[in-house]
C-alpha positions in Angstrom: 9.8 -5.4 -5.1 10.4 -1.8 -6.4 7.4 0.5 -6.8 7.0 3.7 -8.7 4.6 6.6 -8.7 1.5 5.6 -10.6 1.9 1.8 -10.2 -1.3 -0.2 -10.1 -1.2 -2.3 -7.0 -3.2 -4.9 -5.0 -3.6 -4.1 -1.4 -4.4 -6.9 1.1 -5.7 -6.2 4.6 -7.0 -8.9 6.8 -9.2 -11.1 4.6 -9.8 -8.9 1.6 -7.8 -7.6 -1.4 -8.6 -4.3 -3.2 -7.1 -2.5 -6.2 -5.1 0.7 -5.6 -2.4 3.0 -6.8 1.0 4.3 -5.6 0.5 8.1 -5.4 4.0 8.8 -3.9 6.9 6.6 -2.8 10.3 7.5 -1.3 13.4 6.8 -3.2 14.4 4.1 -0.7 11.0 2.5 -0.9 10.4 2.8 2.9 7.5 5.2 2.9 4.6 5.7 0.5 1.2 7.2 0.0 -1.3 4.7 -1.5 -4.8 5.3 -2.8 -7.8 3.0 -3.2 -11.6 3.2 -3.6 -12.6 1.6 -0.2 -12.3 1.8 3.5 -9.3 0.1 5.1 -9.5 0.4 8.9 -10.1 4.0 9.5 -8.6 5.1 6.2 -11.0 6.3 3.4 -9.4 6.4 0.0 -5.7 6.8 0.9 -3.2 5.7 3.5 0.3 7.0 4.3 2.4 3.9 5.1 5.9 2.9 6.1 7.6 -0.4 5.3 7.2 -2.9 8.2 8.5 -6.2 6.7 10.3 -6.0 3.3 10.2 -9.8 2.8 6.4 -9.9 2.9 5.9 -6.4 1.2 4.2 -5.4 4.4 3.6 -1.8 5.3 1.9 -0.1 8.2 -0.2 3.0 8.4 1.8 5.9 10.0 -1.5 7.1 11.5 -3.0 4.0 13.3 -0.7 1.0 12.5 -3.1 -0.8 10.2 -1.0 -3.4 8.4 -1.3 -4.0 4.6 0.6 -5.9 2.1 1.0 -4.6 -1.4 2.0 -6.1 -4.7 2.0 -4.9 -8.3 -1.1 -5.7 -10.2 -0.5 -8.0 -13.1 -0.4 -6.3 -16.5 -3.3 -7.3 -18.7 
């Protein structure tokens, strides 16, 4: 899945899913900065990530390895 700056996303980590936004993403979709209004692991409000598993849309924090999956939020 291709993401763009400003995309509304759903971020899943362990057993919860929260809303967020893509603040920045590399042209090749490998690294991104995502924002959210919550705590995910040790991250409060934003997380720099790098792609871990493209088939699952899985990314990992470049700071502590926290794994998240992201997907675009459905348009309403």
